[in-house]
C-alpha angles and dihedrals in degrees: 000000000000119000130185120224108209109206120200121144092349102082100165141093098211120082088000107148096190092052093046092049093050093046089055091056102049138265116026131207112186114204137181117195119201097217114180093158102063096054090042106183089010095067111138118284125239097266092048090050091055089052092046093056092057095040092054091049088052093048092050090053091050092049092048089055086060093050095262138089141213118259114211122205133164129215141057108339094221088057100037098047097053090046092051091046089053091053091052099038087238131142105177126081122187119201143159110252116253128194107202106118094244092053092048088053091046092051090055092049094048092047090059091064104029144026098266114190113190123199133194123234112113096086139043090248125010108267109255093026096093109076138169125252090271090054096250128122121267119250097181120070102219099059089038092056092045089056093046091051089055088063096045146145098060118228114286113269117259124231122246116269113270090234139352117227108234126223121257088253129018115230121230117279128203116238112258093225090057088070091064094214093155122075115250113165093068108001101216095169099093094105092049093048089052093051106037141050104193117207139062093293092054090049091051091052092048091050093048091051094047095047088066090055101034095102090067097045096110093054100043105033096087097052108086092190091062099027107196092178121126101242086215099118098096091044089051092046093055092041095241088140129024122236089235090058090052094045095052093046097052107024094094095048092103123201111076097336088124087073090059093046086054089057088056085051092052087057090055090046092054091054090051089053095054089046087061096034110030093180095053091122093060108028134062110245088212106059093205089074091062085083095048112129101237114184116256136172136059097319093050090046090052091049091049091053091048090052090048092051095044094246103125099117091243106109099208092047091047092048091053095047091049091047088053094051093046100043108017089241140082132197110262098238090049091049088060093048093047093046092048090049093054094046103038106022097040097026091224119154112265088230089069090058094043089054092051092049090048090059099040107035119089087206094048103155121177096220100040093041094051096042092048094050093047090047092055092043093052090234098107131098087249110023149134113274113260090233090065096090113180116229105222096197096053091039088056093054094040093056095039095240095165095109091046092052092047090055099047102029102044094174086070096044096106096051117110127229130302093016093064089070094052112012093166097062091045091052091239102110109138117233092243093056119080125246114247113282088227135357114255098240092047091049092050092050092048092049094050091047090053091049090051090063090067099029097104091055097045116127 
């Protein structure tokens, strides 16, 4: 029997349930389909496409070590898969289950033509499986995570198959380079290449390095100058390592590792939210915010561009936005500060920021991105209150971001503390660094006035 393994965001050979199931049945044909049609406007952004190129090359190398190879095809998956199955005389497709609305629709379409067998394995617990006492899904993170913890630890990860039986004849595969996933004119990926090694081997190295530091995660994760985070998010997003593998490697670290495990839980929570609200990336979960007076027009557009370029006049915001552009990643605490600044200081719709992150993050994940932006905006089913407006200048000093700012905003590198956090008020702003787009107290007053316009209708 010949089975197809349909890879999507599960680009690994270890603890890969679909691959193991297919190998147990007979001949295996692994395939990745570059499908930009099914997601429509949610096709992968530029940074994610760079990562994908290298991750697919890594996966192909891993498969070849098992006596197999990765077949590459491009087009709509519900068209390409049946065509490939006809070439092979196959009927069964094994895949890891995905929860983005476009993949759920695609699964239904593929299942009409082929025997599609979906497996779990990309989350600690299958999204939708953790329910409240009444049997309904959770909308609030804390009780959700408490319920997930009651079912932990996850099953131990399974090793990769020792070999993969090949088909009698390999089908044609498109050259990876022909997909032009990497930037070329110009090639802006140098900073990403210096920071990241996409693929299962890179994920394994990151996990090994983090496991030695995991006990101090809770203390160091908020300081961007030290950055005690795991750097595992893009590897998790592309499925180069399973959450179960991470859990079992770090769970005994002690110290504050529970804080990190809670971040894995937030990732599960986000998937459960989009399972309930498939349009969460485009629609306010709190309808009252549909009437919120977001700024529009030329001035707002200019402010948005300044935020994207890291030229807001707020050093910690600018450092984060420049780190994002250079590396495809931003420190988590700084992500919150930068997002809050766009939404509440500049009064720009959170969807504008979500869209920018979608294109520029190597770990751009539909569920996590949407849930995090709605949490900061106060528009989500479980979110921060809009009135909690982060003060970037005091946040910068509180979390000792001076070293971080010196690295990413070099025009401020010679400023002493505490002036580096707020050069304008100390009268030390260099001529080549912009003045703040808006003063913090004025921004706060403007944001609260905007909120007051919808206050009577708030739910």
